[in-house]
N, C-alpha and C positions, 0 to 999 in steps of 0.2 A: 136685623136690629142689633145695634152695639150697646145700647143703654141698659144698665144693670136690671132695672124694672121689667122689662120686656121678654127678659130671660129666666126669670125665676117665678115660681108660684108658691104663694105662703098660705098655709092651711092650719086653722085651727086644730090644736093637738089636744089640749086641755083648757076648758074655760076657767078664766081666773075667778077663783074663790077661796074662802077659807075652808081648809080640809082638816078634819078631826079624825080620819081614818085612810086606809090605804085605798088608792084609787087609781083606775085604769083609764088611759085617755083614749080618744078616738083612733080608730083604724085609718091610717094615712095611706092612700094609694100612690104608688111610686110609678105606675105605668105611664111612660112618655117621657121619664125623667131619667137621667144618669146619675145624679147625685142628690143627697139629701143631707141635712143638718137640723137636728133639735136644739131648740131655744127654749131653756127653762127661766122663767123669772119668778121672783119670790118678793114677798112684802114681809109682814110682821110675821115672827116665829114667838109663839106663846106657850108658857109652860114648859120651859127647858126642851122644847119640842126637838126631836131626832128624827129627821125625815129624809129618805135618801130618793134618789130619781135613778131609773134605769131605762134602757130602750130595748124593746122585744121586736121580732120579726116574724112573720108567717106568709105562707102563700094563698092563705084564705082570711076572711073577717071572722071566723070562727073562733070565740075566746079561748077555747082548750088548745087550738093549734099555734097560739103565739108561745115563742120560747126566747129567753134571753139571748141577744146578739154576742156571739163570740168576740171575745177581745181583738182578735186580728181583723175584724170587719169595722171596727171604731177607730176613728180619729179625734185626739183628745180625750178628756176623761171628766166625767162628772164627779163632784166632790163627795167624800165618804158621807158628810152630813150637809145638807142643805142649810145656807146661812141667810140672815135676814138682809132684805133689801139689794139683792143682787140679780145677776144674770149670768146663765152658765151655757156652753154650747157643746155639741158632739156631733162628729159627722159619722154618717153611715155609709160604708162601702161594700155592704153585702149586696147578695142577689135575689132576694125575696120580694115579692109585691107590695107587702104592706108592712108598716111599722107602727108602733105604738110607744108611748110613754108611760110607765108605771111609776107612781111616787108612793112609797112605803113609810107607814108610820111604824116606827122602832119604839118610840117612847114620847111622852110629853103631851101636851094639849092639842096645838093646832099650828098650822102653816098656811099663809096665803100663798098661792102658787097658780100659776098659768103657765101654758107652753104653746109654741108654735114649731111647726116643721116648715123649713124653707127647702123646696125642691129645686134643683139647679139643672143644667144642660139639657133643657128641654128640646124634645125632637120636632116640636112645632112651634115655631115663634111669630108673632109675639105671643106670650102666655097672657090670657085672659084675666 
């Protein structure tokens, strides 16, 4: 298949919601895919909210096994502070089986945020 949709898998990484604390996203399994990109979408930021997003990786789904992805395994950069009504992307080039997003509250009231991971270069096509 040469169409784009048949060659990618899109997975919910963080349900869109208003967040008032630090939140860890879902563990996303990269088995069967050779590339991945995190897409973070924001809505309103309330009370001078200062929230940051980062990608973590692990070989298991155990919470304590996740660690921040090394800069050399990332392409693109997430902003130092999430801004309202925007989309951000970051690519993953590491070799761990699972990745997740972590949105950290640094200050302020809340942020509306959600995220998906787009997995690419599937070993089995078309991707369902």
